[in-house]
N, C-alpha and C positions, 0 to 999 in steps of 0.2 A: 708827622712826630719826630720830634728830635731823637738824633741817635744818642749812646750812652757817652761819646766824648764829650759831645754838644751840652750835655747837661751837666756833666763834670765841669766842664769850663764856665759854665753858669754858676754853679755851686761854688767852685773856687773864687770868682769873682765876688758873689754874695758874701761869703765866709771873709774875704778880707776888710770889708766895710763893715760888717757885723760888729756892733758895741754891746750889745745885751748878753750881760756875764751869765745869766742864768742859762741862756740858750747856747751859748760856747760849752758851758760845763755839760749840760744836757748831750751836746754832739760828742763831746770827749767820751761821754760813758756809753753812749751807742757805740763809737770806736773802739772803744776797748772793750766792751762785751762781746763784741764780734770775734776779739781774738780770745777770749777766755771760756771756759767750760763752764763756770759759774753762772747760774740764771740772772738775767739782768735784773728783773723783778727786785731783788733783793738790793739792789744799788740805788733804786729810786728813791725820791724823798717823799715823805708823807703826802704834800702837797700833789705830785704828781701822781701818786698810786690812787688818791680820791679822784683826781680827774679822769682818770681812766676807767675806774670804777662808775662814776658817773656816767660816763659816756656808754658803757657795757649796759648801765641800765636804760638809759635813752632808746639804747637797740633793743633792749628787750619789750619794752614799754612801747615801741613804734614811733617814737619822736626823733625820726629822721629825715632828712631831704634825699632824694636819690640824686645821684651823681648828676646825671645827664639833665636833671632838672637845674641843679645850680650852675651847671655848664652853660646851659641857655639864658637863664637868667643874667650871667656875666658875659655873655658872647663869647663863651670859648669853644 
């Protein structure tokens, strides 16, 4: 398992190559929300909220794949 410092370096490297503006804006929102008392939910776009709500419905209705099964499938 990677240590936190190694993960941070991996993320820094990934961020320097990232061109997807939507992902960059989302990550900035996450960073800023960690520094704020305001609930991050209110800063999400309608599309992001719909995606989260759909994910929660999938969980409630049992449409999920266990983490271990995914790791095994992809050899992780």
